[in-house]
VOPAGU-2260 file (C-alpha; in pm, 1 decimal, decimal comma):
REM VOPAGU-2260
SITE   aa  ch    i         X         Y         Z
SITE  MET   A    0   -2978,1   -1589,6   -3669,5
SITE  LYS   A    1   -3192,8   -1627,6   -3980,3
SITE  ILE   A    2   -3041,6   -1532,2   -4314,2
SITE  TYR   A    3   -3352,5   -1338,6   -4411,7
SITE  THR   A    4   -3501,3   -1046,5   -4220,0
SITE  ARG   A    5   -3777,4    -921,3   -4456,3
SITE  LYS   A    6   -3666,1    -566,2   -4371,8
SITE  GLY   A    7   -3558,3    -495,4   -4729,8
SITE  ASP   A    8   -3879,9    -607,8   -4895,9
SITE  GLY   A    9   -3987,0    -248,0   -4948,0
SITE  GLY   A   10   -3682,8    -172,6   -5160,7
SITE  ARG   A   11   -3487,4      11,0   -4892,4
SITE  THR   A   12   -3184,7     -66,8   -4678,3
SITE  LYS   A   13   -2978,7      93,8   -4401,5
SITE  LEU   A   14   -2620,4     212,1   -4424,2
SITE  PHE   A   15   -2380,0     182,9   -4131,6
SITE  GLY   A   16   -2492,6     455,1   -3895,9
SITE  GLY   A   17   -2861,5     390,2   -3955,5
SITE  LEU   A   18   -2929,8     609,3   -4260,2
SITE  ASP   A   19   -3223,2     465,2   -4455,5
SITE  VAL   A   20   -3172,3     471,3   -4834,9
SITE  PRO   A   21   -3332,4     307,7   -5140,7
SITE  LYS   A   22   -3156,2      -2,5   -5267,1
SITE  HIS   A   23   -3078,1     174,8   -5593,1
SITE  ASP   A   24   -2883,4     444,3   -5405,4
SITE  ALA   A   25   -2544,7     514,1   -5568,9
SITE  ARG   A   26   -2359,1     412,9   -5253,5
SITE  VAL   A   27   -2542,0      80,0   -5236,9
SITE  ALA   A   28   -2467,0      19,5   -5605,9
SITE  ALA   A   29   -2097,3      90,7   -5548,3
SITE  TYR   A   30   -2046,0    -148,3   -5259,3
SITE  GLY   A   31   -2266,5    -403,7   -5435,1
SITE  THR   A   32   -2032,2    -400,2   -5733,0
SITE  LEU   A   33   -1735,3    -446,1   -5499,0
SITE  ASP   A   34   -1912,6    -754,2   -5365,5
SITE  GLU   A   35   -1957,3    -877,2   -5722,3
SITE  LEU   A   36   -1585,8    -817,0   -5783,3
SITE  ASN   A   37   -1494,7   -1012,9   -5471,5
SITE  ALA   A   38   -1701,8   -1308,8   -5587,5
SITE  SER   A   39   -1542,0   -1284,3   -5930,0
SITE  LEU   A   40   -1196,7   -1306,9   -5771,5
SITE  GLY   A   41   -1311,9   -1606,2   -5570,9
SITE  LEU   A   42   -1398,4   -1783,8   -5894,8
SITE  ALA   A   43   -1058,3   -1697,5   -6043,6
SITE  LEU   A   44    -891,8   -1851,6   -5738,8
SITE  ALA   A   45   -1109,9   -2160,9   -5770,9
SITE  PHE   A   46    -955,1   -2218,5   -6112,6
SITE  ASP   A   47    -609,9   -2236,2   -5946,6
SITE  PRO   A   48    -662,3   -2451,2   -5634,6
SITE  GLN   A   49    -294,7   -2548,4   -5607,5
SITE  ALA   A   50    -175,3   -2185,9   -5631,0
SITE  THR   A   51      46,3   -2275,5   -5925,7
SITE  LEU   A   52     -17,3   -1949,9   -6110,9
SITE  GLY   A   53      98,3   -1708,9   -5842,6
SITE  MET   A   54    -245,8   -1570,6   -5752,8
SITE  GLU   A   55    -238,4   -1646,3   -5380,2
SITE  ASN   A   56    -203,8   -1275,7   -5293,8
SITE  LEU   A   57    -556,4   -1224,7   -5424,7
SITE  ARG   A   58    -681,3   -1347,9   -5085,4
SITE  ALA   A   59    -544,8   -1028,4   -4932,9
SITE  VAL   A   60    -715,6    -830,3   -5209,5
SITE  GLN   A   61   -1046,3    -995,1   -5121,3
SITE  GLU   A   62   -1001,6    -878,7   -4763,0
SITE  ASP   A   63    -923,2    -527,6   -4887,1
SITE  LEU   A   64   -1248,2    -527,1   -5081,9
SITE  PHE   A   65   -1442,0    -595,4   -4762,2
SITE  VAL   A   66   -1266,8    -294,6   -4607,0
SITE  LEU   A   67   -1357,7     -77,7   -4905,5
SITE  GLY   A   68   -1713,1    -208,9   -4904,8
SITE  SER   A   69   -1760,3    -117,9   -4539,2
SITE  ARG   A   70   -1621,6     228,8   -4615,7
SITE  LEU   A   71   -1876,0     278,8   -4893,1
SITE  ALA   A   72   -2157,8     134,5   -4683,0
SITE  ALA   A   73   -2112,5     387,6   -4403,4
SITE  ALA   A   74   -2327,4     699,1   -4390,7
SITE  ARG   A   75   -2049,2     886,5   -4207,2
SITE  PRO   A   76   -1739,7     676,1   -4278,7
SITE  GLU   A   77   -1476,9     898,0   -4117,8
SITE  ARG   A   78   -1666,8     893,4   -3788,4
SITE  GLU   A   79   -1710,0     515,5   -3809,8
SITE  ILE   A   80   -1337,1     469,2   -3877,2
SITE  GLU   A   81   -1252,4     692,5   -3580,9
SITE  ARG   A   82   -1486,7     493,6   -3358,4
SITE  GLY   A   83   -1338,5     165,0   -3482,2
SITE  THR   A   84   -1671,1      43,4   -3621,7
SITE  ILE   A   85   -1513,1      -8,8   -3964,0
SITE  PRO   A   86   -1145,2     -50,3   -4058,1
SITE  ALA   A   87    -944,6     195,4   -4264,9
SITE  LEU   A   88    -753,6      94,7   -4575,6
SITE  SER   A   89    -383,9     173,1   -4549,9
SITE  GLU   A   90    -250,5     373,9   -4843,5
SITE  GLU   A   91      49,9     138,6   -4834,2
SITE  ARG   A   92    -170,8    -124,2   -4995,1
SITE  ILE   A   93    -179,1      84,4   -5313,5
SITE  ALA   A   94     200,8      84,3   -5327,9
SITE  GLU   A   95     197,3    -293,0   -5275,3
SITE  LEU   A   96     -36,8    -338,1   -5571,9
SITE  GLU   A   97     192,9    -122,5   -5784,6
SITE  ALA   A   98     494,7    -332,0   -5682,6
SITE  TRP   A   99     306,8    -648,7   -5776,6
SITE  ILE   A  100     216,4    -501,7   -6115,2
SITE  ASP   A  101     578,7    -405,5   -6181,1
SITE  CYS   A  102     698,6    -755,0   -6084,9
SITE  LEU   A  103     450,7    -921,5   -6321,3
SITE  ASP   A  104     516,4    -674,1   -6598,8
SITE  ALA   A  105     887,4    -759,1   -6592,7
SITE  GLU   A  106     813,1   -1111,8   -6716,2
SITE  LEU   A  107     576,1   -1007,1   -6995,6
SITE  ALA   A  108     640,8    -891,7   -7349,2
SITE  PRO   A  109     565,2    -522,1   -7407,1
SITE  LEU   A  110     212,8    -451,2   -7527,3
SITE  ASP   A  111     192,3    -359,0   -7895,4
SITE  ALA   A  112    -180,3    -421,1   -7947,3
SITE  PHE   A  113    -505,1    -464,6   -7756,9
SITE  VAL   A  114    -543,5    -804,7   -7591,8
SITE  LEU   A  115    -860,5   -1003,1   -7646,1
SITE  PRO   A  116    -992,8   -1138,9   -7313,8
SITE  GLY   A  117    -959,5   -1515,2   -7286,0
SITE  GLY   A  118    -690,5   -1776,2   -7238,0
SITE  CYS   A  119    -697,2   -2041,1   -6966,9
SITE  ALA   A  120    -991,7   -2053,1   -6726,3
SITE  ALA   A  121    -814,8   -1852,3   -6454,7
SITE  GLY   A  122    -682,8   -1596,1   -6702,1
SITE  ALA   A  123   -1021,5   -1547,7   -6865,7
SITE  GLN   A  124   -1187,3   -1506,4   -6527,0
SITE  LEU   A  125    -931,1   -1244,6   -6426,2
SITE  HIS   A  126   -1028,4   -1048,7   -6737,0
SITE  VAL   A  127   -1392,6   -1071,0   -6623,2
SITE  ALA   A  128   -1290,3    -948,7   -6277,9
SITE  ARG   A  129   -1106,0    -658,2   -6439,4
SITE  THR   A  130   -1423,2    -537,5   -6611,5
SITE  VAL   A  131   -1621,1    -566,1   -6287,1
SITE  CYS   A  132   -1345,8    -365,8   -6116,0
SITE  ARG   A  133   -1377,8     -89,1   -6375,0
SITE  GLY   A  134   -1750,9     -77,4   -6305,6
SITE  ALA   A  135   -1682,9     -42,7   -5933,8
SITE  GLU   A  136   -1442,2     240,7   -6007,7
SITE  ARG   A  137   -1702,8     427,5   -6212,4
SITE  GLU   A  138   -1964,1     390,0   -5940,3
SITE  ALA   A  139   -1727,3     496,3   -5663,6
SITE  ALA   A  140   -1617,1     796,8   -5871,2
SITE  SER   A  141   -1979,3     910,7   -5892,5
SITE  LEU   A  142   -1973,7     957,7   -5513,5
SITE  VAL   A  143   -1664,4    1179,5   -5494,3
SITE  GLU   A  144   -1850,4    1510,2   -5511,0
SITE  GLY   A  145   -2037,1    1428,5   -5192,1
SITE  ASP   A  146   -1750,2    1234,9   -5032,6
SITE  PRO   A  147   -1414,3    1381,5   -5146,8
SITE  ALA   A  148   -1219,2    1152,5   -4912,7
SITE  LEU   A  149   -1289,0     865,3   -5151,7
SITE  SER   A  150   -1018,0    1003,1   -5379,8
SITE  VAL   A  151    -753,2     953,9   -5110,4
SITE  ALA   A  152    -740,4     573,5   -5095,3
SITE  VAL   A  153   -1059,3     406,6   -5216,2
SITE  ILE   A  154   -1065,1     510,2   -5581,3
SITE  PRO   A  155    -684,9     493,4   -5628,9
SITE  TYR   A  156    -689,5     138,6   -5488,2
SITE  ILE   A  157    -967,9      26,9   -5722,3
SITE  ASN   A  158    -791,1     189,7   -6016,4
SITE  ARG   A  159    -462,2       8,2   -5944,9
SITE  LEU   A  160    -649,7    -314,2   -5886,2
SITE  SER   A  161    -798,6    -305,2   -6235,9
SITE  ASP   A  162    -445,6    -260,1   -6375,7
SITE  LEU   A  163    -323,8    -547,4   -6160,1
SITE  LEU   A  164    -600,5    -781,3   -6276,1
SITE  PHE   A  165    -521,3    -707,6   -6640,9
SITE  THR   A  166    -150,4    -769,2   -6586,6
SITE  LEU   A  167    -215,0   -1079,2   -6376,2
SITE  ALA   A  168    -444,2   -1220,6   -6646,3
SITE  ARG   A  169    -162,5   -1181,0   -6900,2
SITE  ALA   A  170      89,6   -1343,1   -6665,7
SITE  VAL   A  171    -139,7   -1631,0   -6574,6
SITE  ASN   A  172    -206,3   -1706,9   -6941,1
SITE  GLN   A  173     164,7   -1694,6   -7018,6
SITE  ARG   A  174     248,4   -1931,3   -6733,6
SITE  ALA   A  175     -27,0   -2165,0   -6850,7
SITE  GLY   A  176     120,5   -2168,5   -7201,1
SITE  ARG   A  177    -173,1   -1986,2   -7358,0
SITE  PRO   A  178     -55,8   -1724,1   -7611,0
SITE  GLU   A  179    -246,6   -1398,1   -7615,8
SITE  ASP   A  180    -491,6   -1323,9   -7892,4
SITE  ARG   A  181    -443,9    -968,3   -8010,5
SITE  TRP   A  182    -699,0    -732,6   -8158,4
SITE  LEU   A  183    -574,3    -552,8   -8466,0
SITE  PRO   A  184    -741,7    -262,8   -8648,7
SITE  GLN   A  185    -918,4    -360,5   -8970,4
SITE  ARG   A  186    -650,2    -200,1   -9186,7
SITE  GLU   A  187    -381,7    -419,9   -9030,9
SITE  ARG   A  188    -589,8    -735,4   -9059,9
SITE  GLU   A  189    -645,4    -667,5   -9428,2
SITE  ARG   A  190    -278,7    -589,3   -9497,7
SITE  PRO   A  191    -122,7    -880,3   -9693,4
SITE  SER   A  192     150,3   -1056,1   -9501,3
SITE  THR   A  193     497,9   -1091,4   -9648,3
SITE  SER   A  194     590,8   -1453,4   -9703,8
SITE  ALA   A  195     933,9   -1594,9   -9621,7
SITE  THR   A  196     996,6   -1642,6   -9997,8
SITE  ASP   A  197     916,8   -1278,8  -10070,1
SITE  ARG   A  198    1152,1   -1165,6   -9795,5
SITE  ASP   A  199    1433,8   -1383,6   -9925,3
SITE  THR   A  200    1385,4   -1254,5  -10279,9
SITE  SER   A  201    1375,2    -889,8  -10175,0
SITE  GLU   A  202    1687,1    -926,9   -9964,0
SITE  SER   A  203    1895,0   -1110,7  -10226,8
């Protein structure tokens, strides 16, 4: 089979079920962003080839994203799921993401400021993936009015995933020995710091 078909040269594509839509259709944009997110996670994993940072469960997330993508790419998804043409995402996966977040959060210091994206290569890439995930969430949310079932599993999963990627980025940077850079409001940055000498004098 050739990788190219020339069928999309006119700027149109077909959803599962045969519905012909323009390539800028909101549904195409949504599953395209999920594909971008999946590739972004692949790069994050490439920065941790020995699985030393505890990211190996992201492989399962990548598989979930294919499930979500097929759901968004179907013209009549519920019928396709019933027929077995595309798989359904179990709502249990959302609970599993939440459990992973809670486990990671237990080893991190409480947040007291915004975190500037960065750190080690894997941590920085997870922050990039988080922003792509938020974009996918916005695009999927734009489809809810015409497809209310998206609010049952698809959008909640993407929402938890963005939280997971943020928390995982923090954990990965901590395990790599890269302290977080915090963003502080201008008034706090301009506030003079109290030196150790000043503190000793004031407390004597």
